[in-house]
N, C-alpha and C positions, 0 to 999 in steps of 0.2 A: 790611427788604428791602435787598439789596445790588445794585449795578450792577457786573457783571463784564465785563472786557475779555478776549476770547478770541481768540487768534491761533494759527495753525498753519502748518506746511509739511508737506504730504504728498509724499513723495519718489518712491518707485518705483511702487507700486500705489496708485492714487488712488480711494478709495471715498468720494466726497463725499456721496452721498445718505444713507448710514448715519450719518455724522458730523453732517450737517445736521439730520437727524431727532433725534439725541441732543441737540444744542445747543438746538433748538426745544423739546424736551421738558423742559428745565430750568425753563421758565416760558413764559407766553404773550406776554410783553413782550420783544421782541428787535429788534435792528437789524443788518442785514447789507448794508452799502453797499460795502465794500471786499472785494476777492477773498477774502482769508483772515483777515478781522477781523470780529468780532461784538461787540456790546454786548447783554447780557442782564440784565434786572431780575429777580432771583430771591431766594428764601429760602435758597439753597445758599451755602455758603462757597466760596472759590476752591479749596480742597483737595477738597471734596466734588464740585464740578463737574469738577475734573481727574480724580478717580477714576472718574467716570461716563464722561467723554469718552475717556480713554486706552484704554478697551476697544475703541474703534473705530479705533485707529491701528496701524500696523505698527511693528516695532522700530526702523526708521530714520526715523520721522516725529518731528516736534517739536511741542510744544504749550506755550502760554503762557496762564495764567489769572491775571489781576490784578484784585483788588477795587479799583476806582477810587474807591470811597467812603471807604475807611479804610486803604488800603495793604496789606490782606491779600493775599498772593500765593502762587502755587504754579505749578510748571512741571515738565515732563518731557522727557527726550530731549536736554537741552543738555549740552555738555561742561563741564569744570571752569571754563574761562575764562569761558564764558557765564553759568554759575551764579554765579561769583564776582562778576561785574559786576552782575548783578541784585541780589545780596545787598548789595553795597557801595553801590549807588545809593539805598538806603533808610536808610542809617545816619546 
């Protein structure tokens, strides 16, 4: 099992209920104390979770999924500068 940190920015259209249901569907053990941050204990990898959740986002939304157990990470919607920083921070 992995513990995934999930963060997002929903920009124009905000469809929180569908995204919340998808996050909760990753497993039954989850934490959601901060507005756009979740921790989920799951059998999914960060990339698998990203692929599940990105279906509930609009094209201008941003999503970050990081496995905080072993540094496995995946994200979507970030520009090159943001992606570059995330990649370099784990080197």
